[in-house]
C-alpha positions as a LaTeX table, in Angstrom:
\begin{tabular}{lrrr}
\hline
Residue & $x$ (\AA) & $y$ (\AA) & $z$ (\AA) \\
\hline
Met1 & $-47.31$ & 122.81 & $-9.97$ \\
Ile2 & $-48.19$ & 120.30 & $-12.80$ \\
Glu3 & $-48.47$ & 123.23 & $-15.19$ \\
Lys4 & $-45.02$ & 124.35 & $-14.22$ \\
Ile5 & $-43.56$ & 120.89 & $-14.92$ \\
Lys6 & $-45.24$ & 120.71 & $-18.42$ \\
Tyr7 & $-43.75$ & 124.13 & $-19.19$ \\
Cys8 & $-40.24$ & 123.06 & $-18.20$ \\
Leu9 & $-40.49$ & 119.94 & $-20.38$ \\
Ser10 & $-41.75$ & 121.72 & $-23.34$ \\
Lys11 & $-38.87$ & 124.18 & $-23.00$ \\
Phe12 & $-36.50$ & 121.16 & $-22.78$ \\
Phe13 & $-37.74$ & 119.34 & $-25.95$ \\
Ser14 & $-38.05$ & 122.51 & $-27.92$ \\
Cys15 & $-34.29$ & 122.70 & $-27.96$ \\
Arg16 & $-32.84$ & 120.98 & $-31.05$ \\
Gln17 & $-29.76$ & 119.80 & $-29.38$ \\
Met18 & $-31.66$ & 118.21 & $-26.66$ \\
Arg19 & $-33.83$ & 116.30 & $-29.10$ \\
Ile20 & $-30.66$ & 114.89 & $-30.87$ \\
Gly21 & $-29.29$ & 113.87 & $-27.44$ \\
Cys22 & $-32.47$ & 111.93 & $-26.61$ \\
Ile23 & $-32.42$ & 110.05 & $-29.87$ \\
Ala24 & $-28.78$ & 109.02 & $-29.32$ \\
Val25 & $-29.69$ & 107.83 & $-25.83$ \\
Met26 & $-32.55$ & 105.77 & $-27.27$ \\
Ile27 & $-30.35$ & 104.21 & $-29.99$ \\
Ala28 & $-27.70$ & 103.28 & $-27.40$ \\
Ile29 & $-30.30$ & 101.53 & $-25.23$ \\
Thr30 & $-31.61$ & 99.62 & $-28.20$ \\
Ile31 & $-28.18$ & 98.40 & $-29.22$ \\
Ala32 & $-27.41$ & 97.45 & $-25.59$ \\
Ala33 & $-30.59$ & 95.45 & $-25.36$ \\
Gly34 & $-29.86$ & 93.67 & $-28.61$ \\
Thr35 & $-26.34$ & 92.90 & $-27.55$ \\
Leu36 & $-27.56$ & 91.56 & $-24.23$ \\
Leu37 & $-30.22$ & 89.39 & $-25.96$ \\
Ser38 & $-27.69$ & 87.95 & $-28.45$ \\
Asn39 & $-25.30$ & 86.97 & $-25.66$ \\
Ser40 & $-28.13$ & 84.95 & $-24.01$ \\
Val41 & $-29.00$ & 82.78 & $-27.06$ \\
Tyr42 & $-27.18$ & 79.41 & $-27.53$ \\
Thr43 & $-26.99$ & 77.29 & $-30.74$ \\
Val44 & $-27.38$ & 73.53 & $-30.40$ \\
Asn45 & $-26.61$ & 71.31 & $-33.37$ \\
Ile46 & $-27.84$ & 67.69 & $-33.00$ \\
Phe47 & $-26.43$ & 64.99 & $-35.37$ \\
Asp48 & $-28.21$ & 61.56 & $-35.42$ \\
Gly49 & $-25.96$ & 59.91 & $-37.97$ \\
Glu50 & $-28.04$ & 60.97 & $-40.96$ \\
Ser51 & $-29.43$ & 64.47 & $-40.34$ \\
Thr52 & $-28.41$ & 67.60 & $-38.38$ \\
Tyr53 & $-31.01$ & 69.46 & $-36.31$ \\
Thr54 & $-30.26$ & 73.11 & $-35.25$ \\
Val55 & $-31.92$ & 74.63 & $-32.21$ \\
Arg56 & $-31.33$ & 78.16 & $-30.88$ \\
Thr57 & $-32.33$ & 78.40 & $-27.21$ \\
Leu58 & $-31.79$ & 80.29 & $-24.04$ \\
Asn59 & $-31.46$ & 76.96 & $-22.14$ \\
Arg60 & $-28.09$ & 75.29 & $-22.09$ \\
Asn61 & $-29.35$ & 72.04 & $-20.52$ \\
Val62 & $-28.84$ & 69.26 & $-23.15$ \\
Asn63 & $-31.49$ & 66.98 & $-21.74$ \\
Ser64 & $-34.07$ & 69.77 & $-21.74$ \\
Val65 & $-33.23$ & 70.62 & $-25.34$ \\
Leu66 & $-33.41$ & 66.98 & $-26.48$ \\
Ser67 & $-36.66$ & 66.37 & $-24.75$ \\
Gly68 & $-38.37$ & 68.92 & $-26.94$ \\
Met69 & $-37.09$ & 67.33 & $-30.14$ \\
Glu70 & $-38.90$ & 64.92 & $-32.42$ \\
Phe71 & $-36.53$ & 62.33 & $-33.85$ \\
Lys72 & $-37.36$ & 59.28 & $-35.88$ \\
Ser73 & $-37.06$ & 57.23 & $-32.60$ \\
Asn74 & $-37.32$ & 58.07 & $-28.98$ \\
Ser75 & $-34.75$ & 55.45 & $-28.06$ \\
Tyr76 & $-31.30$ & 56.80 & $-28.37$ \\
Asn77 & $-28.01$ & 57.40 & $-26.52$ \\
Ile78 & $-26.03$ & 60.67 & $-26.37$ \\
Glu79 & $-22.68$ & 59.65 & $-27.81$ \\
Thr80 & $-20.75$ & 62.89 & $-27.56$ \\
Thr81 & $-21.29$ & 66.44 & $-26.48$ \\
Thr82 & $-18.96$ & 69.14 & $-27.66$ \\
Val83 & $-19.06$ & 72.81 & $-26.57$ \\
Ala84 & $-17.44$ & 75.59 & $-28.49$ \\
Gly85 & $-18.28$ & 79.02 & $-27.26$ \\
Arg86 & $-22.16$ & 79.49 & $-27.54$ \\
Thr87 & $-22.49$ & 76.51 & $-29.85$ \\
Thr88 & $-23.00$ & 72.93 & $-28.68$ \\
Leu89 & $-22.64$ & 69.84 & $-30.96$ \\
Ile90 & $-24.45$ & 66.77 & $-29.74$ \\
Glu91 & $-24.13$ & 63.34 & $-31.48$ \\
Ile92 & $-26.78$ & 60.81 & $-30.75$ \\
Ala93 & $-27.21$ & 57.07 & $-31.72$ \\
Tyr94 & $-30.54$ & 55.36 & $-32.00$ \\
Thr95 & $-30.75$ & 52.21 & $-29.87$ \\
Tyr96 & $-32.74$ & 48.98 & $-30.11$ \\
Pro97 & $-33.20$ & 46.08 & $-27.71$ \\
Val98 & $-30.96$ & 43.06 & $-27.98$ \\
Tyr99 & $-31.92$ & 39.92 & $-25.90$ \\
Ile100 & $-29.28$ & 37.55 & $-24.61$ \\
Thr101 & $-30.34$ & 34.13 & $-23.33$ \\
Cys102 & $-28.10$ & 32.00 & $-21.21$ \\
Ala103 & $-29.72$ & 28.83 & $-19.88$ \\
Asp104 & $-33.24$ & 29.88 & $-18.63$ \\
Gln105 & $-32.35$ & 33.57 & $-18.05$ \\
Thr106 & $-32.72$ & 36.39 & $-20.64$ \\
Thr107 & $-31.04$ & 39.75 & $-20.39$ \\
Glu108 & $-32.13$ & 42.74 & $-22.40$ \\
Ile109 & $-29.70$ & 45.59 & $-23.28$ \\
Ser110 & $-30.07$ & 48.71 & $-25.34$ \\
Phe111 & $-27.59$ & 48.58 & $-28.26$ \\
Thr112 & $-26.54$ & 51.18 & $-30.84$ \\
Gly113 & $-24.94$ & 48.68 & $-33.23$ \\
Gly114 & $-21.87$ & 46.61 & $-33.66$ \\
Thr115 & $-21.01$ & 42.87 & $-33.55$ \\
Val116 & $-22.52$ & 40.09 & $-31.41$ \\
Ala117 & $-19.18$ & 40.11 & $-29.44$ \\
Glu118 & $-19.53$ & 43.76 & $-28.60$ \\
Ala119 & $-23.13$ & 43.21 & $-27.48$ \\
Leu120 & $-22.09$ & 40.45 & $-25.17$ \\
Lys121 & $-19.24$ & 42.58 & $-23.75$ \\
Lys122 & $-21.66$ & 45.35 & $-23.05$ \\
Ala123 & $-23.87$ & 42.85 & $-21.16$ \\
Gly124 & $-20.77$ & 41.98 & $-19.04$ \\
Ile125 & $-20.27$ & 38.57 & $-20.65$ \\
Glu126 & $-16.67$ & 37.52 & $-21.35$ \\
Val127 & $-16.59$ & 34.89 & $-24.08$ \\
Asp128 & $-13.74$ & 32.33 & $-24.38$ \\
Glu129 & $-12.85$ & 29.77 & $-26.99$ \\
His130 & $-15.03$ & 27.03 & $-25.35$ \\
Asp131 & $-18.27$ & 28.98 & $-25.27$ \\
Phe132 & $-21.08$ & 28.50 & $-27.79$ \\
Val133 & $-22.65$ & 31.68 & $-29.32$ \\
Glu134 & $-25.43$ & 31.91 & $-31.93$ \\
Pro135 & $-25.27$ & 34.02 & $-34.14$ \\
Asn136 & $-21.49$ & 33.88 & $-34.28$ \\
Leu137 & $-19.39$ & 36.60 & $-32.67$ \\
Glu138 & $-18.61$ & 38.46 & $-35.91$ \\
Thr139 & $-22.21$ & 38.94 & $-36.93$ \\
Gln140 & $-23.17$ & 42.56 & $-37.26$ \\
Ile141 & $-26.27$ & 43.73 & $-35.36$ \\
Thr142 & $-28.35$ & 46.36 & $-36.97$ \\
Asp143 & $-31.77$ & 45.70 & $-35.39$ \\
Thr144 & $-33.39$ & 43.79 & $-32.54$ \\
Val145 & $-31.79$ & 40.35 & $-32.27$ \\
Tyr146 & $-31.87$ & 37.32 & $-30.04$ \\
Ile147 & $-28.57$ & 35.89 & $-28.97$ \\
Asp148 & $-28.16$ & 32.38 & $-27.52$ \\
Tyr149 & $-25.00$ & 32.15 & $-25.31$ \\
Thr150 & $-23.88$ & 28.89 & $-23.68$ \\
Asp151 & $-21.13$ & 29.24 & $-21.16$ \\
Ile152 & $-18.80$ & 26.22 & $-21.29$ \\
Asp153 & $-15.92$ & 25.79 & $-18.91$ \\
Tyr154 & $-13.40$ & 23.01 & $-18.24$ \\
Val155 & $-12.31$ & 22.76 & $-14.61$ \\
Asn156 & $-9.42$ & 20.66 & $-13.41$ \\
Gly157 & $-9.68$ & 19.12 & $-9.87$ \\
Ser158 & $-8.81$ & 16.16 & $-7.79$ \\
Tyr159 & $-10.15$ & 13.92 & $-5.00$ \\
Thr160 & $-8.82$ & 11.14 & $-2.87$ \\
Glu161 & $-10.04$ & 7.49 & $-3.16$ \\
Asn162 & $-9.43$ & 4.35 & $-1.28$ \\
Ile163 & $-7.41$ & 1.59 & $-2.84$ \\
Pro164 & $-9.13$ & $-1.59$ & $-1.59$ \\
Phe165 & $-6.71$ & $-4.19$ & $-0.05$ \\
Ala166 & $-6.72$ & $-7.78$ & $-1.40$ \\
Thr167 & $-6.69$ & $-10.93$ & 0.71 \\
Glu168 & $-3.97$ & $-13.42$ & 0.07 \\
Thr169 & $-4.80$ & $-17.07$ & 0.90 \\
Val170 & $-2.40$ & $-19.78$ & 1.92 \\
Tyr171 & $-3.53$ & $-23.36$ & 2.30 \\
Ser172 & $-2.42$ & $-25.60$ & 5.04 \\
Asn173 & $-2.68$ & $-29.32$ & 5.35 \\
Asn174 & $-2.02$ & $-29.05$ & 9.06 \\
Ala175 & $-5.47$ & $-27.38$ & 9.66 \\
Pro176 & $-8.88$ & $-28.99$ & 9.23 \\
Lys177 & $-10.47$ & $-28.61$ & 5.93 \\
Gly178 & $-12.50$ & $-25.40$ & 5.62 \\
Glu179 & $-11.02$ & $-23.76$ & 8.75 \\
Val180 & $-10.16$ & $-20.08$ & 7.99 \\
Lys181 & $-7.70$ & $-18.22$ & 10.14 \\
Thr182 & $-6.59$ & $-14.58$ & 9.80 \\
Leu183 & $-2.84$ & $-14.22$ & 9.73 \\
Ser184 & $-2.74$ & $-10.43$ & 9.32 \\
Ala185 & $-5.27$ & $-7.75$ & 8.81 \\
Gly186 & $-5.32$ & $-5.62$ & 5.70 \\
Cys187 & $-5.36$ & $-1.93$ & 5.26 \\
Asn188 & $-6.73$ & 0.17 & 2.34 \\
Gly189 & $-4.38$ & 2.47 & 0.51 \\
Val190 & $-5.19$ & 6.05 & $-0.64$ \\
Lys191 & $-4.75$ & 7.62 & $-4.12$ \\
Glu192 & $-5.24$ & 11.04 & $-5.56$ \\
Val193 & $-7.52$ & 11.03 & $-8.61$ \\
Tyr194 & $-7.15$ & 13.84 & $-11.07$ \\
Tyr195 & $-10.03$ & 14.88 & $-13.35$ \\
Thr196 & $-11.23$ & 17.38 & $-15.91$ \\
Glu197 & $-14.86$ & 18.46 & $-15.46$ \\
Lys198 & $-16.96$ & 20.02 & $-18.15$ \\
Leu199 & $-19.45$ & 22.73 & $-16.92$ \\
Val200 & $-22.31$ & 23.97 & $-19.14$ \\
Asn201 & $-23.85$ & 27.10 & $-17.67$ \\
Gly202 & $-22.29$ & 26.19 & $-14.30$ \\
Val203 & $-23.78$ & 22.73 & $-14.29$ \\
Ser204 & $-21.54$ & 19.63 & $-14.37$ \\
Val205 & $-22.23$ & 17.53 & $-17.43$ \\
Glu206 & $-19.11$ & 15.36 & $-17.82$ \\
Lys207 & $-16.16$ & 14.35 & $-15.69$ \\
Asn208 & $-13.14$ & 12.50 & $-17.08$ \\
Val209 & $-10.34$ & 11.03 & $-15.01$ \\
Thr210 & $-6.89$ & 12.25 & $-16.35$ \\
Gly211 & $-4.56$ & 10.48 & $-13.95$ \\
Thr212 & $-3.97$ & 9.03 & $-10.51$ \\
Ala213 & $-1.15$ & 9.11 & $-8.00$ \\
Val214 & $-0.78$ & 6.61 & $-5.14$ \\
Ile215 & $-0.45$ & 8.35 & $-1.74$ \\
Thr216 & $-0.37$ & 5.26 & 0.48 \\
Glu217 & $-0.03$ & 1.69 & $-0.82$ \\
Ala218 & $-2.71$ & $-0.85$ & 0.30 \\
Val219 & $-1.43$ & $-3.61$ & 2.63 \\
Asn220 & $-3.04$ & $-6.99$ & 1.81 \\
Ala221 & $-4.60$ & $-9.19$ & 4.38 \\
Lys222 & $-3.40$ & $-12.75$ & 4.79 \\
Gln223 & $-5.54$ & $-15.73$ & 5.80 \\
Gln224 & $-4.98$ & $-19.47$ & 6.08 \\
Val225 & $-7.45$ & $-22.04$ & 4.89 \\
Gly226 & $-7.19$ & $-25.63$ & 6.14 \\
Thr227 & $-7.24$ & $-28.51$ & 3.69 \\
Lys228 & $-6.57$ & $-31.57$ & 5.96 \\
Leu229 & $-9.16$ & $-34.27$ & 5.46 \\
Asn230 & $-10.21$ & $-36.62$ & 8.15 \\
Ala231 & $-9.32$ & $-40.17$ & 7.19 \\
Pro232 & $-12.36$ & $-41.78$ & 5.60 \\
Thr233 & $-13.73$ & $-44.82$ & 7.19 \\
Ala234 & $-13.92$ & $-47.95$ & 4.96 \\
Val235 & $-17.40$ & $-49.38$ & 4.55 \\
Lys236 & $-16.16$ & $-52.62$ & 2.96 \\
Thr237 & $-13.16$ & $-54.08$ & 1.09 \\
Ser238 & $-12.52$ & $-55.50$ & $-2.30$ \\
Ala239 & $-12.77$ & $-58.98$ & $-0.76$ \\
Glu240 & $-16.38$ & $-58.36$ & $-0.07$ \\
Val241 & $-17.31$ & $-57.29$ & $-3.60$ \\
Lys242 & $-17.96$ & $-59.66$ & $-6.52$ \\
Ser243 & $-15.68$ & $-58.78$ & $-9.44$ \\
Ile244 & $-14.67$ & $-60.07$ & $-12.84$ \\
Ser245 & $-11.00$ & $-60.10$ & $-11.94$ \\
Val246 & $-9.61$ & $-63.33$ & $-10.34$ \\
Leu247 & $-6.44$ & $-61.59$ & $-9.03$ \\
Thr248 & $-6.21$ & $-60.88$ & $-5.38$ \\
Pro249 & $-4.27$ & $-57.88$ & $-4.01$ \\
Ala250 & $-1.77$ & $-58.43$ & $-1.27$ \\
Lys251 & $-4.01$ & $-56.48$ & 1.04 \\
Ala252 & $-7.75$ & $-56.00$ & 0.61 \\
Ile253 & $-8.65$ & $-52.60$ & $-0.91$ \\
Glu254 & $-10.68$ & $-50.47$ & 1.36 \\
Leu255 & $-13.89$ & $-49.15$ & $-0.40$ \\
Asp256 & $-16.27$ & $-46.27$ & 0.54 \\
Ala257 & $-20.08$ & $-46.51$ & 0.51 \\
Asn258 & $-20.00$ & $-45.91$ & $-3.31$ \\
Gly259 & $-17.58$ & $-48.79$ & $-3.90$ \\
Asn260 & $-14.69$ & $-46.49$ & $-4.63$ \\
Pro261 & $-11.22$ & $-47.04$ & $-3.27$ \\
Ile262 & $-10.49$ & $-44.79$ & $-0.34$ \\
Ser263 & $-6.79$ & $-44.61$ & $-0.94$ \\
Phe264 & $-5.35$ & $-44.17$ & $-4.50$ \\
Lys265 & $-2.79$ & $-42.04$ & $-6.43$ \\
Ser266 & $-4.95$ & $-40.89$ & $-9.25$ \\
Lys267 & $-8.13$ & $-41.59$ & $-11.10$ \\
Met268 & $-9.10$ & $-41.45$ & $-14.86$ \\
Thr269 & $-12.21$ & $-42.37$ & $-16.77$ \\
Val270 & $-11.34$ & $-44.10$ & $-20.07$ \\
Arg271 & $-12.82$ & $-46.01$ & $-23.02$ \\
Ala272 & $-12.77$ & $-49.74$ & $-22.25$ \\
Thr273 & $-13.15$ & $-52.77$ & $-24.51$ \\
Ala274 & $-12.84$ & $-56.56$ & $-23.72$ \\
Tyr275 & $-10.81$ & $-59.37$ & $-25.13$ \\
Thr276 & $-10.39$ & $-63.11$ & $-24.37$ \\
Tyr277 & $-7.80$ & $-65.93$ & $-25.01$ \\
Thr278 & $-5.72$ & $-65.81$ & $-28.10$ \\
Gly279 & $-3.35$ & $-68.61$ & $-27.33$ \\
Asn280 & $-0.52$ & $-66.20$ & $-26.60$ \\
Asn281 & 0.86 & $-64.89$ & $-23.29$ \\
Cys282 & 0.56 & $-61.28$ & $-22.37$ \\
Ala283 & 3.22 & $-58.83$ & $-23.53$ \\
Thr284 & 4.91 & $-59.01$ & $-20.06$ \\
Gly285 & 5.11 & $-62.86$ & $-20.33$ \\
Val286 & 2.31 & $-63.80$ & $-17.85$ \\
Ala287 & $-0.49$ & $-66.14$ & $-18.88$ \\
Pro288 & $-3.65$ & $-64.19$ & $-19.58$ \\
Ala289 & $-6.33$ & $-64.29$ & $-16.91$ \\
Pro290 & $-9.24$ & $-61.97$ & $-15.85$ \\
Gly291 & $-7.44$ & $-59.19$ & $-14.04$ \\
Tyr292 & $-4.55$ & $-58.74$ & $-16.41$ \\
Ile293 & $-5.46$ & $-55.89$ & $-18.76$ \\
Ala294 & $-3.96$ & $-54.41$ & $-22.05$ \\
Val295 & $-2.81$ & $-50.84$ & $-21.88$ \\
Asn296 & $-0.79$ & $-48.23$ & $-23.60$ \\
Pro297 & 2.38 & $-48.52$ & $-21.49$ \\
Lys298 & 3.21 & $-44.88$ & $-22.35$ \\
Val299 & 0.08 & $-43.93$ & $-20.48$ \\
Ile300 & $-0.14$ & $-46.69$ & $-17.84$ \\
Pro301 & 3.20 & $-48.46$ & $-17.35$ \\
Tyr302 & 3.33 & $-52.24$ & $-17.15$ \\
Gly303 & 3.02 & $-53.66$ & $-13.64$ \\
Thr304 & 0.74 & $-50.72$ & $-12.49$ \\
Lys305 & $-1.77$ & $-52.01$ & $-9.92$ \\
Leu306 & $-5.34$ & $-50.77$ & $-10.60$ \\
Tyr307 & $-8.91$ & $-50.97$ & $-9.38$ \\
Ile308 & $-11.53$ & $-50.69$ & $-12.13$ \\
Lys309 & $-15.28$ & $-50.19$ & $-12.02$ \\
Ser310 & $-18.06$ & $-48.52$ & $-14.00$ \\
Pro311 & $-19.02$ & $-44.93$ & $-12.92$ \\
Asp312 & $-22.42$ & $-46.20$ & $-11.70$ \\
Gly313 & $-20.96$ & $-49.28$ & $-9.94$ \\
Ser314 & $-22.94$ & $-51.73$ & $-12.05$ \\
Val315 & $-19.90$ & $-53.39$ & $-13.41$ \\
Val316 & $-16.89$ & $-54.08$ & $-11.14$ \\
Tyr317 & $-13.89$ & $-55.48$ & $-12.87$ \\
Gly318 & $-11.95$ & $-55.25$ & $-9.60$ \\
Tyr319 & $-8.31$ & $-55.48$ & $-8.87$ \\
Ala320 & $-6.13$ & $-55.47$ & $-12.02$ \\
Val321 & $-2.60$ & $-55.31$ & $-13.23$ \\
Ala322 & $-1.31$ & $-53.70$ & $-16.47$ \\
Ala323 & 0.35 & $-56.64$ & $-18.20$ \\
Asp324 & $-0.48$ & $-56.57$ & $-21.91$ \\
Thr325 & $-0.97$ & $-54.31$ & $-24.89$ \\
Gly326 & $-2.42$ & $-54.47$ & $-28.33$ \\
Gly327 & $-3.16$ & $-52.71$ & $-31.61$ \\
Phe328 & $-6.20$ & $-50.95$ & $-30.25$ \\
Ile329 & $-3.89$ & $-48.33$ & $-28.81$ \\
Arg330 & $-3.23$ & $-46.89$ & $-32.26$ \\
Lys331 & $-6.89$ & $-45.66$ & $-32.44$ \\
His332 & $-7.49$ & $-45.18$ & $-28.69$ \\
Pro333 & $-4.05$ & $-44.40$ & $-27.03$ \\
Thr334 & $-5.71$ & $-43.75$ & $-23.61$ \\
Gly335 & $-8.07$ & $-46.70$ & $-23.69$ \\
Val336 & $-7.72$ & $-50.10$ & $-21.97$ \\
Asp337 & $-8.66$ & $-53.67$ & $-23.07$ \\
Leu338 & $-10.02$ & $-55.84$ & $-20.23$ \\
Phe339 & $-9.37$ & $-59.58$ & $-20.38$ \\
Met340 & $-12.54$ & $-61.68$ & $-19.93$ \\
Ala341 & $-12.83$ & $-65.46$ & $-19.42$ \\
Thr342 & $-15.23$ & $-66.11$ & $-22.31$ \\
Arg343 & $-16.17$ & $-64.55$ & $-25.65$ \\
Ser344 & $-19.80$ & $-64.16$ & $-24.56$ \\
Ala345 & $-18.50$ & $-62.09$ & $-21.59$ \\
Cys346 & $-16.69$ & $-59.84$ & $-24.03$ \\
Val347 & $-19.78$ & $-59.39$ & $-26.11$ \\
Ser348 & $-21.91$ & $-58.72$ & $-23.06$ \\
Phe349 & $-19.39$ & $-56.04$ & $-21.86$ \\
Gly350 & $-19.10$ & $-54.36$ & $-25.24$ \\
Val351 & $-17.56$ & $-50.87$ & $-25.25$ \\
Arg352 & $-18.20$ & $-48.59$ & $-22.28$ \\
Asn353 & $-16.49$ & $-46.02$ & $-20.07$ \\
Met354 & $-14.83$ & $-47.26$ & $-16.89$ \\
Glu355 & $-13.19$ & $-45.60$ & $-13.94$ \\
Ile356 & $-9.56$ & $-46.64$ & $-13.32$ \\
Tyr357 & $-8.07$ & $-45.97$ & $-9.89$ \\
Ile358 & $-4.32$ & $-46.18$ & $-9.91$ \\
Leu359 & $-3.43$ & $-47.55$ & $-6.52$ \\
Glu360 & $-0.51$ & $-46.40$ & $-4.40$ \\
\hline
\end{tabular}
């Protein structure tokens, strides 16, 4: 059987036409195989901004193609991918780390180049005119850089605050001295306070009040304070006290424990000197005597009844009447000149301060 097959094949190939036909079939197969192969190969051109790399591959997966490439850096982003038929153009951009620090937190981003403003935007940071950025926003970034960012915000707000009420005091001579009586209670008011607050990285660092508005007025309290004094009790009278004056009041002057009159219109402490007989009557026409004193009638009118003593009570001139004047008032217009019975008494008295009580 095998020999029969060999014989048939030899007869077949021995025919010239048959040989030509076989060759044609083989050529057709070869062309078909080449065409099929060429239709399975893809061209990938990779541009990194400086150089173009060309790869022919049966694999159309971009990431697989790029993973087998050796670029000058393994850190890059695929910017664009363009497919035209069996050719793919890929543009890549090399990246480098950019560090952005805000307060105590640092964020790292991969950046392909641009300005500081663009890097912050990529990191999700919106910068306004109050924020502080170093380097400044227009600085071009071409390599790893550290950016300091301070978020500064100004926030307006308001809060309510009490307006404290005051206490109005009225004085009454019908109530005992020192007695306090509430006439009406007070009530605090309320006001709205407006402010602008400065926040640095979310933390308040400054707050300025910009205005206020009264919501409710405060109502003042009122109180009464008594001023009525209990009538003092006299310890003694002028009749019981030895004095320089020989004049006697119509009614004895009541004195307290310190020898001061209990009842008087006013009191003054003045510079006092002494004088004695000159041979002339007083300016009011009365004969001089201890008890009649010289005054400035513009300060103490003639006829004013007085009680005079030293502040420590060691000298008591006693009851007196303003009856005379003299040239001393030109230099000491508020002073007095006390009449003494003798020159030696004047010398002994000298010049000293005396308390003058103007009697009612």
